[in-house]
SEMAR-997123 format. One line per 8 residues: their letters; for each residue x, y, z of N, C-alpha, C. Coordinates in Angstrom, 1 decimal, decimal comma. Example, Ala and Ser with C-alpha at 12.3 -4.5 7.8 and 13.67 -1.06 7.14 Angstrom:
# residues 2
AS = 13,2/-5,7/7,8/12,3/-4,5/7,8/13,2/-3,3/7,8; 12,8/-2,2/7,1/13,7/-1,1/7,1/12,9/0,0/7,9 .
This chain:
# residues 313
MTIINRIL = -1,1/29,8/2,9/-0,4/28,9/3,8/0,8/28,3/3,1; 2,0/28,3/3,8/3,1/27,6/3,2/3,0/26,0/3,1; 3,9/25,6/2,4/4,0/24,0/2,4/4,2/23,3/3,6; 5,2/24,1/4,5/5,6/23,5/5,7/4,6/23,4/6,7; 3,7/24,3/6,6/2,7/24,4/7,6/1,5/23,4/7,2; 1,4/23,0/6,1/0,5/21,9/5,5/1,0/20,5/5,9; 2,4/20,3/6,0/3,0/19,0/6,3/2,6/18,5/7,8; 2,2/17,2/7,7/2,0/16,6/9,1/3,1/16,8/10,0 .
PELRQAYS = 2,8/17,1/11,3/3,7/17,6/12,4/4,8/16,5/12,3; 4,7/15,2/12,4/5,3/14,2/12,5/6,4/14,1/11,2; 6,1/14,7/10,3/7,0/14,6/9,1/7,9/15,9/8,7; 7,6/17,0/9,8/7,9/18,3/9,2/9,5/18,4/9,6; 10,1/17,8/10,6/11,4/18,0/11,0/12,3/17,4/10,0; 12,0/16,2/9,3/12,9/15,7/8,4/12,8/16,5/6,9; 11,7/17,1/6,9/11,6/17,8/5,6/12,6/19,2/5,8; 12,3/19,8/6,9/13,0/21,0/7,3/14,6/20,7/7,3 .
EFPGFRLE = 15,1/19,6/7,8/16,4/19,3/7,8/17,1/18,8/6,6; 16,2/18,3/5,5/16,9/17,7/4,3/17,5/19,0/3,4; 18,7/18,8/3,2/19,3/19,8/2,4/18,9/20,1/0,9; 18,2/19,0/0,5/17,5/19,2/-0,8/18,6/18,9/-1,9; 18,2/18,1/-3,1/19,2/17,8/-4,1/19,5/18,9/-4,9; 20,8/18,9/-5,3/21,3/20,0/-6,2/21,8/19,3/-7,6; 20,8/18,9/-8,3/21,1/18,2/-9,4/22,0/18,9/-10,6; 21,6/20,2/-10,9/22,4/20,9/-11,8/23,6/21,3/-11,3 .
EDLTWSRG = 23,8/21,7/-10,1/25,1/22,3/-9,3/26,1/21,3/-9,1; 25,7/20,1/-8,5/26,3/19,1/-8,1/25,8/17,6/-8,1; 25,8/17,0/-9,2/25,2/15,7/-9,3/25,8/14,7/-8,4; 27,3/14,7/-8,4/27,8/13,7/-7,6/27,3/13,8/-6,1; 27,4/15,0/-5,6/27,0/15,2/-4,2/25,7/14,6/-4,1; 24,7/14,9/-4,9/23,3/14,8/-4,8/23,2/13,2/-4,7; 23,8/12,5/-5,6/23,8/10,9/-5,6/24,5/10,4/-4,4; 25,3/11,3/-3,6/25,7/10,7/-2,3/24,6/10,7/-1,2 .
LLSNPPSK = 23,6/11,6/-1,4/22,6/11,3/-0,4/21,7/10,4/-0,4; 21,9/9,6/-1,5/21,2/8,4/-1,6/21,9/7,0/-1,2; 23,2/7,3/-0,8/24,1/6,2/-0,2/23,8/6,0/1,1; 23,0/4,9/1,4/22,5/4,6/2,7/23,8/3,7/3,4; 23,8/3,9/4,5/24,9/3,1/5,3/24,2/1,5/5,3; 25,3/0,4/5,5/24,9/-0,8/5,7/23,8/-1,0/6,7; 22,8/-1,8/6,6/21,8/-1,9/7,6/21,8/-3,6/7,9; 21,3/-3,9/9,0/21,3/-5,2/9,5/20,3/-6,0/8,5 .
KSEDVLTT = 20,9/-7,1/8,1/20,1/-7,9/7,2/19,0/-9,0/7,9; 18,0/-9,1/7,3/16,9/-9,9/7,7/17,6/-11,5/7,6; 17,4/-12,0/8,9/17,7/-13,7/8,8/17,0/-14,4/8,1; 15,7/-14,0/7,7/14,6/-14,8/6,9/14,8/-14,5/5,4; 15,7/-13,8/5,0/15,9/-13,5/3,6/17,2/-13,8/3,1; 17,5/-14,5/1,9/18,7/-14,6/1,4/18,9/-13,7/0,1; 19,9/-12,9/0,3/20,3/-12,1/-0,9/21,6/-12,5/-1,5; 21,5/-12,5/-2,9/22,5/-12,8/-3,7/22,8/-11,9/-4,8 .
NCMIPKGD = 23,9/-11,5/-5,4/24,2/-10,8/-6,3/24,7/-11,5/-7,6; 24,4/-11,1/-8,7/24,8/-11,5/-9,9/24,8/-10,6/-11,2; 25,5/-10,8/-12,2/25,6/-9,8/-13,4/24,8/-10,6/-14,4; 23,9/-9,9/-15,2/23,3/-10,1/-16,2/23,2/-9,3/-17,5; 22,9/-9,7/-18,5/23,0/-8,9/-19,8/22,0/-7,6/-19,7; 22,4/-6,4/-19,9/21,6/-5,4/-20,0/21,3/-4,9/-21,3; 20,5/-3,7/-21,6/19,9/-3,5/-22,7/20,9/-3,3/-23,9; 22,2/-2,9/-23,6/23,1/-2,7/-24,7/23,9/-4,0/-25,0 .
GDEMLVKI = 23,7/-5,1/-24,2/24,3/-6,2/-24,3/25,7/-6,3/-23,4; 26,0/-5,3/-22,7/26,9/-5,3/-21,7/26,4/-6,0/-20,5; 27,0/-5,8/-19,3/26,5/-6,6/-18,0/26,1/-5,5/-16,9; 25,0/-5,9/-16,4/24,6/-5,0/-15,1/24,3/-5,9/-14,0; 24,4/-5,3/-12,8/24,1/-5,9/-11,5/22,7/-6,1/-11,3; 22,2/-7,4/-10,7/21,0/-7,5/-10,1/21,2/-8,1/-8,8; 20,3/-7,7/-7,8/20,2/-8,2/-6,5/18,9/-9,2/-6,4; 19,2/-10,3/-5,9/18,2/-11,3/-5,8/17,7/-11,7/-4,5 .
YEPAKREQ = 16,5/-11,4/-4,0/16,1/-11,5/-2,5/15,1/-12,8/-2,6; 15,2/-13,7/-1,7/14,3/-14,9/-1,6/14,3/-15,4/-0,1; 13,2/-16,0/0,1/13,2/-16,7/1,5/14,3/-17,5/1,8; 14,8/-17,4/3,0/16,1/-18,3/3,4/15,7/-19,7/3,5; 14,5/-19,9/3,8/13,9/-21,3/4,0/12,7/-21,3/3,1; 13,0/-21,9/1,8/11,8/-21,9/0,9/11,0/-23,4/0,9; 9,8/-23,2/1,2/9,0/-24,3/1,2/8,3/-24,6/0,0; 8,4/-23,8/-1,1/8,0/-24,1/-2,3/9,0/-24,0/-3,4 .
DKLPAMLW = 8,7/-25,0/-4,5/9,7/-25,0/-5,6/9,6/-23,7/-6,5; 8,2/-23,2/-6,5/8,1/-22,0/-7,3/7,3/-20,9/-6,5; 7,9/-19,8/-6,6/7,3/-18,7/-5,7/6,8/-17,6/-6,8; 6,0/-16,8/-6,6/5,6/-15,6/-7,4/6,9/-14,5/-7,3; 7,1/-13,7/-8,1/8,2/-12,8/-8,2/7,8/-11,4/-8,6; 8,7/-10,5/-8,3/8,6/-9,1/-8,5/9,9/-8,6/-8,8; 9,8/-7,9/-9,9/11,0/-6,9/-10,3/10,8/-5,6/-9,7; 11,9/-5,0/-9,0/12,0/-4,0/-8,2/12,9/-3,1/-9,0 .
IHGGGFVM = 12,3/-1,7/-9,3/13,2/-0,8/-9,9/13,3/0,5/-8,9; 14,4/0,9/-8,7/14,6/1,8/-7,5/14,5/3,2/-8,0; 14,3/4,2/-7,2/14,1/5,6/-7,5/15,4/6,3/-7,5; 15,2/7,7/-7,9/16,2/8,6/-8,0/16,2/9,5/-9,2; 15,1/9,6/-9,8/14,7/10,6/-10,9/15,5/10,2/-12,1; 16,0/8,9/-12,3/16,6/8,6/-13,6/18,0/9,0/-13,6; 18,5/9,7/-12,5/19,7/10,1/-12,4/20,6/9,7/-11,2; 20,0/9,2/-10,1/20,5/8,9/-9,1/20,0/7,5/-8,5 .
GHPDMDDV = 20,5/6,9/-7,5/20,1/5,5/-6,9/20,9/4,2/-7,2; 20,6/3,3/-6,4/21,3/2,0/-6,4/20,7/1,1/-5,9; 20,5/-0,3/-6,4/19,6/-1,3/-5,6/20,0/-1,3/-4,1; 21,2/-1,1/-3,8/21,6/-1,2/-2,3/20,6/-0,3/-1,4; 20,2/0,8/-1,8/19,4/1,7/-1,0/17,9/1,0/-0,6; 17,6/-0,1/-1,3/16,4/-0,5/-1,0/16,3/-1,9/-0,5; 17,4/-2,3/0,1/17,6/-3,5/0,7/16,5/-4,0/1,7; 16,2/-3,0/2,7/15,3/-3,4/3,6/13,9/-3,5/3,1 .
LCERFVET = 13,5/-2,6/2,1/12,1/-2,7/1,5/12,1/-4,0/0,9; 13,0/-4,4/-0,1/12,9/-5,6/-0,8/12,8/-7,0/0,1; 13,5/-6,9/1,1/13,3/-7,9/2,2/12,1/-8,0/2,6; 11,4/-7,1/2,7/10,0/-6,7/3,5/9,0/-7,3/2,6; 9,1/-7,0/1,3/8,3/-7,6/0,1/8,5/-9,1/0,0; 9,7/-9,5/0,3/10,0/-11,1/0,3/9,1/-11,7/1,6; 9,1/-11,1/2,7/8,7/-11,7/3,9/7,1/-11,5/3,8; 6,5/-10,4/3,3/5,2/-10,1/3,4/4,5/-11,0/2,2 .
ANCVVVSI = 5,1/-11,0/0,9/4,4/-11,7/-0,2/4,9/-13,1/-0,4; 6,0/-13,7/0,4/6,6/-14,8/0,2/6,8/-15,1/-1,3; 7,8/-14,2/-1,7/8,1/-14,2/-3,3/9,6/-13,9/-3,4; 10,0/-14,0/-4,7/11,5/-13,8/-5,1/11,3/-12,2/-5,5; 12,3/-11,4/-5,1/12,3/-10,0/-5,6/13,9/-9,9/-6,4; 13,9/-9,5/-7,6/14,9/-9,2/-8,3/14,9/-7,6/-8,4; 16,1/-7,0/-8,0/16,4/-5,4/-8,2/17,5/-5,3/-9,1; 17,1/-4,2/-10,0/18,4/-4,1/-11,1/19,0/-2,7/-11,0 .
DYRLAPEH = 20,2/-2,9/-11,3/21,0/-1,6/-11,3/21,1/-1,0/-12,7; 19,9/-0,4/-13,1/19,8/0,1/-14,6/20,9/1,3/-14,6; 21,2/1,5/-16,0/22,1/2,7/-16,3/21,3/4,1/-15,9; 22,2/5,0/-15,6/21,6/6,2/-15,1/22,0/7,3/-16,1; 21,1/8,3/-16,2/21,4/9,6/-16,8/22,2/10,6/-16,1; 23,1/11,5/-16,5/23,2/11,9/-18,2/24,1/11,1/-18,7; 24,8/10,2/-18,1/25,9/9,2/-18,7/25,1/8,4/-19,8; 23,9/8,0/-19,3/23,2/7,1/-20,1/21,9/7,6/-20,3 .
PYPAAIED = 21,5/8,4/-21,3/20,1/9,0/-21,3/19,1/8,1/-22,0; 18,0/8,4/-22,0/16,9/7,5/-22,5/17,4/7,2/-23,9; 17,2/5,9/-24,4/16,4/4,8/-23,7/17,1/3,7/-22,6; 18,2/4,1/-22,3/19,1/3,1/-21,6/18,4/2,5/-20,5; 17,8/3,4/-19,4/17,2/2,8/-18,5/15,9/2,0/-18,7; 15,1/2,2/-19,6/13,9/1,4/-19,8/14,5/0,0/-20,5; 15,3/0,1/-21,4/15,9/-1,0/-22,0/16,5/-2,0/-21,0; 17,1/-1,4/-20,1/17,9/-2,3/-18,8/16,6/-3,0/-18,2 .
CYAGLVWM = 15,7/-2,2/-17,8/14,5/-2,8/-17,1/13,8/-3,8/-17,9; 13,6/-3,5/-19,1/13,0/-4,9/-20,0/13,9/-5,9/-20,1; 15,2/-5,6/-20,1/16,2/-6,8/-20,2/16,2/-7,6/-18,9; 16,0/-6,8/-17,7/15,9/-7,5/-16,5/14,6/-8,3/-16,4; 13,5/-7,9/-16,8/12,3/-8,7/-16,8/12,5/-9,8/-17,6; 13,0/-9,7/-18,8/13,2/-10,8/-19,7/14,1/-11,9/-19,1; 15,2/-11,5/-18,5/16,1/-12,4/-17,9/15,4/-13,0/-16,8; 14,7/-12,3/-16,0/14,1/-13,0/-14,8/13,1/-14,1/-15,2 .
TNEHQSLG = 12,3/-13,8/-16,1/11,3/-14,8/-16,7/12,0/-16,0/-17,4; 13,0/-15,8/-18,1/13,8/-16,7/-18,9/14,6/-17,8/-17,9; 14,9/-17,1/-16,9/15,7/-17,9/-15,8/14,9/-18,5/-14,7; 13,4/-18,6/-15,0/12,3/-18,9/-14,0/12,7/-20,1/-13,3; 13,4/-21,3/-14,0/13,7/-22,5/-13,4/14,8/-22,4/-12,3; 15,9/-21,5/-12,8/17,0/-21,6/-11,9/16,6/-20,6/-10,7; 15,7/-19,7/-10,9/15,3/-18,8/-9,9/14,2/-19,4/-9,0; 13,6/-20,3/-9,3/12,3/-21,0/-8,8/11,3/-20,1/-8,7 .
IDVKRVAI = 10,9/-19,4/-9,9/9,9/-18,5/-10,2/8,8/-19,0/-10,9; 7,4/-18,6/-10,6/6,3/-19,1/-11,2/6,0/-18,1/-12,2; 6,3/-18,3/-13,4/6,0/-17,1/-14,5/4,7/-16,8/-14,7; 3,7/-17,4/-14,0/2,3/-17,0/-14,0/2,0/-15,9/-13,4; 3,0/-15,7/-12,1/2,8/-14,8/-11,2/3,9/-13,8/-11,1; 4,0/-12,9/-11,9/5,2/-11,9/-12,0/4,6/-10,5/-12,0; 5,1/-9,8/-11,1/4,7/-8,3/-10,9/6,0/-7,4/-11,1; 5,7/-6,1/-11,3/6,8/-5,1/-11,4/6,3/-3,9/-10,4 .
AGASGGGG = 7,5/-3,3/-9,9/7,1/-2,3/-8,9/8,3/-1,4/-9,0; 8,1/-0,1/-8,4/9,2/0,8/-8,4/8,7/2,2/-7,7; 9,4/3,0/-7,3/9,2/4,3/-6,6/9,8/5,5/-7,4; 9,0/6,5/-7,4/9,5/8,0/-8,0/9,9/7,6/-9,4; 11,3/7,8/-9,6/11,9/7,5/-11,0/11,5/6,1/-11,4; 11,8/5,3/-10,5/11,5/4,0/-10,5/10,0/3,4/-10,8; 9,2/4,5/-10,2/7,7/4,4/-10,6/7,5/4,7/-11,9; 8,0/5,6/-12,4/7,8/6,1/-13,8/8,4/4,9/-14,9 .
LTAALALM = 9,4/4,4/-14,4/9,8/3,3/-15,2/9,3/2,0/-15,2; 8,4/1,9/-14,0/7,5/0,7/-13,9/6,2/0,9/-14,7; 5,7/2,0/-14,8/4,8/2,4/-15,7/5,3/2,3/-17,1; 6,4/2,7/-17,5/6,8/2,4/-18,9/7,0/1,0/-19,4; 7,6/0,3/-18,1/7,7/-1,2/-18,6/6,5/-1,9/-18,9; 5,4/-1,6/-17,9/4,2/-2,2/-18,2/3,7/-1,9/-19,7; 3,9/-0,7/-20,2/3,5/-0,2/-21,6/4,4/-1,0/-22,6; 5,7/-1,2/-22,3/6,5/-1,8/-23,2/6,3/-3,3/-23,4 .
ARDKGGPS = 6,1/-4,0/-22,2/5,7/-5,4/-22,2/4,5/-5,7/-22,9; 3,6/-4,9/-22,7/2,3/-5,2/-23,5/2,5/-5,1/-24,7; 3,2/-3,9/-25,3/3,3/-3,6/-26,7/4,2/-4,7/-27,5; 5,2/-5,3/-26,7/6,2/-6,4/-27,3/5,4/-7,6/-27,1; 4,3/-7,8/-26,4/3,8/-9,1/-26,3/4,5/-10,1/-25,2; 5,1/-9,3/-24,2/5,5/-10,2/-23,2/7,0/-9,6/-22,7; 7,3/-10,1/-21,5/7,0/-11,3/-20,7/5,4/-10,8/-20,1; 4,8/-11,8/-19,5/3,6/-11,4/-18,9/3,5/-10,9/-17,6 .
IIFQMPLY = 2,9/-9,8/-17,4/3,0/-9,1/-15,9/1,4/-9,3/-15,5; 1,3/-9,6/-14,2/-0,1/-9,8/-13,5/-0,4/-8,5/-12,8; 0,7/-7,6/-12,4/0,5/-6,6/-11,5/1,4/-5,5/-11,7; 1,1/-4,3/-11,6/2,1/-3,2/-11,5/2,1/-2,2/-10,5; 3,1/-1,7/-9,9/2,9/-1,0/-8,6/4,0/0,4/-8,8; 3,5/1,3/-9,6/4,2/2,6/-9,8/4,0/3,5/-8,6; 4,8/3,5/-7,5/4,7/4,4/-6,4/5,0/5,7/-6,7; 4,1/6,8/-6,3/4,3/8,1/-6,5/5,3/8,3/-7,7 .
PMLDNRNV = 4,8/8,0/-8,9/5,7/7,9/-10,2/5,9/9,1/-10,7; 7,2/9,2/-11,5/7,6/10,3/-12,2/7,2/10,0/-13,7; 6,2/10,8/-14,1/5,4/10,2/-15,5/5,5/11,3/-16,5; 5,7/12,7/-16,3/5,4/13,5/-17,1/6,3/14,5/-17,2; 7,0/14,9/-18,3/8,1/15,8/-18,4/7,6/17,3/-18,5; 6,3/17,4/-19,1/6,0/18,7/-19,3/5,7/19,7/-18,2; 5,6/19,1/-17,0/5,5/20,0/-15,6/4,5/21,3/-15,9; 3,4/20,9/-16,2/2,4/21,9/-16,5/1,1/21,8/-15,4 .
TPSSYEII = 1,2/20,8/-14,6/0,1/20,7/-13,6/0,2/21,6/-12,5; -0,9/22,0/-11,8/-0,8/22,9/-10,6/0,1/22,3/-9,5; 0,3/21,2/-9,3/1,0/20,6/-8,1/2,4/20,6/-8,7; 2,9/20,7/-10,0/4,2/20,7/-10,4/4,7/22,1/-10,0; 4,0/23,1/-9,9/4,2/24,6/-9,5/4,2/24,9/-8,0; 3,8/23,8/-7,2/3,7/24,1/-5,8/4,8/23,7/-4,9; 5,6/22,9/-5,4/6,9/22,5/-4,6/8,1/23,1/-5,0; 8,2/24,2/-4,5/9,6/24,9/-5,0/10,5/25,3/-3,9 .
DDHATWSR = 10,2/24,7/-2,9/11,1/24,8/-1,5/12,5/24,1/-1,6; 13,7/24,8/-1,4/14,9/24,3/-1,3/15,2/23,0/-0,6; 14,1/22,9/0,6/14,3/21,7/1,3/13,5/20,5/0,8; 12,8/20,6/-0,3/11,8/19,8/-0,9/12,7/18,5/-1,1; 11,9/17,4/-0,8/12,7/16,0/-1,3/12,7/15,9/-2,5; 11,7/16,6/-3,3/11,8/16,5/-4,8/10,9/17,9/-5,2; 12,0/18,7/-5,7/11,3/20,0/-6,2/11,1/20,2/-7,6; 10,4/21,2/-8,0/10,3/21,6/-9,3/11,6/21,8/-10,1 .
TNNLTAWH = 12,5/22,5/-9,6/14,0/22,8/-10,1/14,4/21,4/-10,3; 14,4/20,4/-9,4/15,0/19,2/-9,7/14,5/18,3/-10,6; 13,2/18,5/-10,7/12,4/17,7/-11,8/12,8/18,2/-13,2; 12,8/19,4/-13,3/13,0/20,0/-14,7/14,4/19,4/-15,1; 15,5/19,6/-14,1/16,7/19,2/-14,4/16,9/17,7/-14,8; 16,2/17,0/-14,1/16,2/15,4/-14,1/15,7/15,0/-15,4; 14,5/15,5/-15,8/13,9/15,2/-17,2/14,9/15,7/-18,4; 15,4/16,8/-18,1/16,4/17,4/-19,3/17,6/16,4/-19,3 .
LYLGEEKD = 18,1/15,8/-18,2/19,2/14,9/-18,3/18,7/13,7/-18,9; 17,7/13,1/-18,4/17,2/11,9/-18,9/16,8/11,8/-20,3; 16,1/12,9/-20,9/15,8/12,8/-22,4/16,8/13,1/-23,1; 18,0/13,8/-22,7/19,1/14,0/-23,4/18,9/14,9/-24,6; 20,0/14,8/-25,6/20,2/15,8/-26,8/18,9/15,9/-27,6; 18,3/14,5/-27,8/17,0/14,3/-28,6/15,8/14,5/-27,8; 15,8/15,3/-26,8/14,7/15,3/-25,8/13,3/15,7/-26,6; 13,3/16,7/-27,6/11,8/16,7/-28,2/11,5/15,4/-28,9 .
INARSPYA = 12,2/14,7/-29,6/12,0/13,4/-30,1/11,7/12,3/-28,9; 12,5/12,0/-27,9/12,3/11,3/-26,9/11,2/11,4/-26,1; 10,8/12,6/-26,0/9,6/13,0/-25,1/8,4/12,6/-25,6; 8,3/12,2/-26,9/7,0/11,7/-27,5/6,9/10,3/-27,2; 7,7/9,6/-26,9/7,7/8,2/-26,7/7,1/7,9/-25,2; 6,0/7,1/-25,1/5,4/6,8/-23,8/6,4/5,8/-23,1; 7,4/5,3/-23,7/8,4/4,4/-22,9/9,5/5,5/-22,1; 9,5/6,7/-22,6/10,1/7,7/-22,0/9,3/8,4/-21,0 .
VPARAENL = 8,1/8,9/-21,4/7,0/9,7/-20,8/5,7/8,9/-20,7; 5,5/8,1/-19,7/4,4/7,5/-19,7/3,0/8,2/-19,9; 3,2/9,4/-19,4/1,8/10,1/-19,5/1,4/10,5/-20,9; 2,3/10,2/-21,7/2,0/10,7/-23,2/1,4/9,3/-23,9; 1,4/8,2/-23,2/0,6/7,1/-23,7/-0,7/7,5/-24,1; -1,1/7,1/-25,5/-2,5/7,3/-25,8/-3,4/6,3/-25,6; -3,0/4,9/-25,4/-3,9/3,9/-25,1/-3,3/3,1/-24,0; -4,1/3,0/-22,9/-3,7/2,4/-21,6/-4,5/1,1/-21,4 .
TGLPPAYI = -5,2/0,7/-22,4/-5,9/-0,7/-22,4/-5,0/-1,7/-22,4; -5,5/-3,1/-21,7/-4,7/-4,0/-21,7/-3,5/-4,1/-20,8; -3,4/-3,0/-19,9/-2,2/-3,2/-19,0/-2,6/-4,0/-17,6; -1,7/-4,4/-16,9/-2,0/-5,0/-15,8/-2,7/-4,3/-14,7; -3,4/-4,7/-13,6/-4,0/-4,0/-12,7/-2,7/-3,3/-11,7; -3,2/-2,1/-11,3/-2,1/-1,4/-10,6/-2,5/-1,1/-9,1; -1,5/-0,8/-8,4/-1,6/-0,1/-7,1/-0,8/1,2/-7,0; -1,3/2,4/-6,8/-0,5/3,7/-6,8/-0,9/4,3/-5,6 .
CIGQLDLF = 0,0/4,9/-5,0/-0,1/6,0/-3,8/0,8/7,1/-4,0; 0,4/8,2/-3,4/1,3/9,5/-3,3/0,9/10,4/-2,3; 1,7/11,3/-1,8/1,4/12,3/-0,8/0,7/13,4/-1,6; -0,2/14,0/-0,8/-0,9/15,1/-1,4/0,2/16,4/-1,7; 1,3/16,5/-0,9/2,1/17,4/-1,1/3,3/17,1/-2,1; 3,1/16,2/-3,0/4,1/15,7/-3,9/3,8/16,5/-5,3; 4,8/16,9/-5,7/4,8/17,6/-7,1/4,2/16,8/-8,2; 4,3/15,4/-8,1/3,8/14,6/-9,0/2,2/14,1/-8,9 .
RDETIDYV = 1,6/14,8/-7,8/0,4/14,4/-7,3/-0,8/14,6/-8,6; -0,8/15,7/-9,3/-1,7/15,8/-10,4/-1,6/14,9/-11,4; -0,1/14,5/-11,9/0,0/13,7/-13,1/-0,3/12,3/-12,8; -0,1/12,2/-11,6/-0,4/10,8/-10,9/-2,0/10,5/-10,9; -2,7/11,5/-10,5/-4,2/11,3/-10,3/-4,7/11,2/-11,7; -4,0/12,1/-12,8/-4,6/11,9/-14,0/-4,4/10,6/-14,7; -3,1/10,0/-14,3/-2,9/8,7/-14,9/-3,9/7,5/-14,3; -4,1/7,8/-13,0/-5,0/6,8/-12,3/-6,3/6,8/-13,0 .
TRLAQAGV = -6,8/8,1/-13,2/-8,2/8,1/-13,8/-8,1/7,7/-15,2; -7,1/7,8/-16,0/-7,0/7,2/-17,5/-7,0/5,6/-17,3; -6,2/5,1/-16,5/-6,2/3,7/-16,1/-7,7/3,2/-15,9; -8,2/3,9/-15,0/-9,7/3,4/-14,6/-10,4/3,5/-15,8; -10,4/4,6/-16,5/-11,3/4,8/-17,9/-11,0/3,8/-19,0; -9,7/3,2/-18,8/-9,3/2,1/-20,0/-9,7/0,9/-19,5; -10,3/0,6/-18,3/-10,8/-0,5/-17,7/-9,8/-1,4/-17,1; -8,9/-0,8/-16,6/-7,7/-1,3/-15,7/-7,9/-1,2/-14,4 .
DVEFHLYP = -8,0/-2,2/-13,6/-8,3/-2,3/-12,2/-7,2/-1,4/-11,6; -7,6/-0,5/-10,7/-6,5/0,4/-9,9/-6,9/0,6/-8,6; -6,0/0,5/-7,6/-6,1/1,1/-6,3/-5,3/2,1/-6,1; -6,0/3,3/-5,6/-5,2/4,5/-5,3/-5,4/5,1/-4,1; -4,3/5,5/-3,4/-4,3/6,1/-2,1/-3,6/7,4/-2,1; -4,2/8,4/-1,6/-3,7/9,7/-1,5/-3,6/10,1/0,1; -2,3/10,5/0,5/-2,1/10,8/1,8/-1,8/12,4/2,0; -2,8/12,9/2,8/-2,8/14,3/3,1/-1,6/14,6/3,9 .
GSYHCFEV = -1,0/15,8/3,8/0,1/16,2/4,7/1,5/15,6/4,4; 1,4/14,8/3,4/2,7/14,1/3,1/3,2/14,6/1,8; 4,8/14,4/1,8/5,5/14,9/0,7/6,1/13,8/-0,1; 6,9/14,0/-1,0/7,4/13,0/-2,0/8,4/12,1/-1,1; 8,2/10,7/-1,2/9,0/9,8/-0,5/9,0/9,9/1,3; 7,9/10,2/1,6/7,8/10,6/3,1/8,0/9,5/3,8; 7,4/8,2/3,3/7,6/7,0/4,3/9,1/6,5/4,2; 9,8/7,0/3,2/11,3/6,6/3,3/12,0/7,5/4,2 .
FVPEVKVS = 11,7/8,9/4,2/12,3/9,9/5,0/12,2/9,7/6,5; 10,9/9,3/6,8/10,5/9,1/8,2/9,6/7,8/8,3; 10,2/6,7/8,3/9,6/5,5/8,3/8,8/4,9/9,5; 9,2/5,6/10,6/8,8/5,1/12,0/7,3/5,8/12,3; 6,8/6,7/11,6/5,7/7,4/12,1/4,5/6,7/11,6; 3,2/6,9/12,0/2,1/6,2/11,7/1,7/6,2/10,3; 1,6/7,3/9,6/1,5/7,4/8,4/2,1/6,7/7,4; 3,5/6,7/7,8/4,4/6,1/6,9/4,5/4,5/7,0 .
QQAIQNYL = 4,1/4,2/8,4/4,0/2,7/8,5/2,7/2,2/7,7; 1,8/3,0/7,9/0,4/2,9/7,2/0,6/2,5/5,7; 1,4/3,6/5,0/1,5/3,6/3,6/2,4/2,3/3,3; 3,5/2,2/4,0/4,2/0,9/3,6/3,4/-0,3/3,7; 2,8/-0,6/4,8/2,0/-1,8/5,0/1,0/-2,0/3,9; 0,3/-0,8/3,3/-0,6/-1,0/2,5/-0,1/-1,5/1,3; 1,1/-0,8/0,7/1,6/-1,4/-0,6/2,3/-2,8/-0,5; 2,9/-3,0/0,7/3,3/-4,6/1,1/2,1/-5,5/0,7 .
DAMARALN = 1,0/-5,1/1,6/-0,2/-6,0/1,5/-0,8/-6,2/0,1; -0,8/-5,1/-0,6/-1,3/-5,0/-2,0/-0,5/-6,1/-2,9; 0,9/-6,0/-2,7/1,7/-6,8/-3,5/1,5/-8,4/-3,1; 1,2/-8,6/-1,9/1,1/-10,0/-1,4/-0,2/-10,4/-2,0; -1,3/-9,7/-2,0/-2,6/-10,1/-2,4/-2,6/-10,5/-4,0; -1,9/-9,6/-4,6/-1,6/-9,7/-6,3/-1,0/-10,8/-6,6; 0,1/-11,3/-5,7/0,9/-12,4/-6,1/0,5/-13,8/-5,6; -0,3/-13,7/-4,7/-0,9/-14,9/-4,0/-2,5/-15,1/-4,1 .
F = -2,8/-15,1/-5,4/-4,3/-15,3/-5,6/-4,7/-16,7/-5,6 .
């Protein structure tokens, strides 16, 4: 049975019509596929932009989302890390999702415009993520943040960076994170699992070819050395103890399925509380490509609710 026949009927059309990323042939064109048109802003969420120091001391954009009418001086906070396989993406593409996190969890969301490969290979992205987390917690008074209730989250490549950031924050001794949400995360550059060989269709929202290319671009010229670091490749982490509780979900037809399941298993074995959801008949980023169908609405609501529970204990 082919992959297309295993996809849920309500998700098939979007999969068949997607042209597929062509990272190696035309990265600029591929980046354009993630440029979403402006959407209607929520009247209940205030969004502001500012520039903060990034990992190399220069400046990067962050977008701050908060309730338009705040009733508390200090709110819980979440650092959001956009997806794009370390080589694509921008905070603007997740405006609607970040607004929904604010509305559901009554929190402040900070979304960072970290540096992308290949222009800026590892460790640029994770250094920027860590710099964003440090800035957010250092500026807790001006942002109205409760530093005892800080979470990190991201999807796909951003999910991989979320996992890496949890490891880095633990090893550096802070800032304190109470919850991590790496959604269908990009965790392992080795591409040796059965699921990493299953998704080879040109229409795939993330294929084996794209994954191999993205990891090559991200790890850069020192790929053999960089790949040994768990901050580059979280699946390589030998010790997962002491990490914050996690929520992770993935579609069964996602090439990251097996590396994600392995990571979930290792988290649980390390004594880390983890909630995991596997969605049959669903591919990579299915809820982003077809948000209106039942399975997508369920997946989105599940992770929104999980964040709300974690931040409002």
